C-alpha positions as CSV (number, residue, x, y, z in Angstrom):
1,M,75.1,-50.6,22.1
2,T,73.0,-52.8,24.7
3,V,73.0,-51.9,28.7
4,S,73.5,-54.8,30.8
5,P,71.0,-55.6,33.6
6,Y,73.9,-54.9,36.2
7,V,74.0,-51.6,34.9
8,T,70.2,-51.2,34.3
9,G,69.9,-51.6,38.0
10,L,72.3,-48.9,38.9
11,R,70.3,-46.0,36.7
12,A,67.3,-47.6,38.5
13,H,68.9,-46.2,41.6
14,V,71.6,-43.3,40.5
15,G,69.8,-42.0,37.2
16,H,71.9,-40.3,34.8
17,D,74.8,-39.4,37.5
18,L,78.2,-40.5,36.7
19,L,79.0,-44.6,36.8
20,L,82.9,-45.6,37.1
21,L,82.8,-48.8,34.9
22,P,85.5,-51.1,34.5
23,A,86.3,-51.9,30.9
24,V,88.6,-54.6,28.9
25,T,89.7,-54.6,25.2
26,A,91.7,-56.8,22.8
27,V,94.2,-55.6,21.1
28,I,94.1,-57.6,18.4
29,R,97.5,-57.6,15.9
30,D,98.7,-59.3,12.7
31,G,101.8,-57.6,12.0
32,H,101.7,-54.4,11.2
33,R,97.5,-54.5,11.5
34,Y,94.8,-53.8,13.6
35,L,91.5,-55.6,14.2
36,L,88.9,-53.3,14.5
37,A,85.4,-53.4,14.8
38,K,82.0,-51.6,14.5
39,H,79.1,-51.9,17.0
40,R,75.9,-52.5,15.9
41,G,74.6,-49.3,14.8
42,A,77.6,-47.0,15.0
43,S,79.3,-45.1,12.6
44,V,82.9,-45.6,14.5
45,W,85.3,-48.1,14.9
46,G,87.1,-49.4,18.0
47,T,88.8,-52.2,19.2
48,I,86.7,-55.0,20.6
49,G,85.5,-55.0,24.3
50,G,83.2,-54.0,26.5
51,A,82.7,-53.2,29.9
52,I,83.0,-55.5,33.0
53,E,80.2,-56.0,34.8
54,P,80.6,-56.3,38.8
55,G,87.1,-46.9,27.5
56,E,89.2,-44.0,28.4
57,E,91.1,-42.5,31.3
58,P,89.2,-42.3,34.7
59,A,88.8,-38.5,34.3
60,D,87.1,-39.0,30.9
61,V,82.9,-38.7,31.0
62,F,81.4,-40.1,28.2
63,A,77.2,-39.3,27.7
64,Y,75.3,-41.2,25.5
65,P,72.4,-39.5,24.5
66,N,70.2,-40.3,26.6
67,G,71.7,-38.4,29.1
68,D,73.9,-41.1,31.0
69,R,77.6,-40.7,32.0
70,V,79.9,-42.9,32.8
71,S,83.8,-43.0,33.1
72,Y,85.5,-46.0,31.7
73,I,88.5,-47.4,32.7
74,T,90.2,-49.9,30.1
75,I,92.5,-52.7,30.9
76,A,94.1,-53.5,27.1
77,F,95.3,-57.3,26.0
78,L,97.7,-57.3,23.0
79,C,96.4,-60.3,21.3
80,A,96.9,-62.5,18.3
81,V,94.8,-64.7,16.3
82,P,95.8,-67.6,14.0
83,R,96.6,-66.7,10.3
84,G,93.5,-67.4,8.0
85,S,90.8,-67.1,11.3
86,R,87.2,-67.1,10.2
87,F,85.4,-64.1,12.7
88,T,81.7,-64.8,13.8
89,F,79.5,-62.4,15.5
90,T,78.0,-64.5,18.3
91,D,75.4,-62.1,19.3
92,D,74.0,-58.7,18.1
93,E,76.8,-55.9,19.2
94,L,79.1,-55.9,16.3
95,S,78.2,-55.5,13.2
96,E,82.0,-55.7,11.3
97,A,85.0,-56.5,11.6
98,R,88.1,-55.8,9.2
99,W,92.4,-55.4,9.6
100,F,93.8,-51.9,9.2
101,T,97.4,-50.6,9.3
102,R,98.0,-47.7,11.4
103,D,97.9,-44.9,8.1
104,E,94.6,-46.5,7.6
105,I,93.4,-46.2,11.0
106,A,94.7,-42.5,10.9
107,T,91.8,-42.0,8.2
108,L,88.6,-43.2,10.2
109,P,86.0,-42.3,11.9
110,R,87.1,-43.8,15.1
111,E,86.8,-43.9,19.0
112,V,88.8,-41.4,20.6
113,W,90.2,-43.5,22.5
114,V,91.7,-45.8,20.0
115,D,95.1,-44.0,18.9
116,R,95.8,-43.6,22.3
117,I,95.3,-47.5,23.2
118,L,96.9,-48.7,20.0
119,D,100.0,-45.9,20.9
120,D,100.5,-47.8,24.4
121,A,100.9,-51.2,22.6
122,D,103.2,-49.7,19.7
123,R,105.5,-49.0,23.0
124,T,105.0,-52.2,24.6
125,E,106.1,-54.0,21.7
126,R,108.8,-52.4,21.8
């Protein structure tokens, strides 16, 4: 996952200390299926989204392998795409995207926050 120049600049000042970063994610749904994606080089699936430049509850802290600590506040939007749409990756961040049912998602290696976000989306639909 690439680090933005904004976060790189902050890290120059705070080192590995905790950063609180807003993020956005799209819960893309087609009936009972959800679109999940893998970031390039990642082994887990997640919803499509990313940090908002100036996931997870504010109390949850994620530590990257280099020691950087962050806590994401994620805003999720429930979305749909027209049937038959084709996906293209316009940058190097994502390597794969596929549709899955909730039962299939339960068997996938996935980001820890995926189930919580999809549960919220399901409650919103009811």
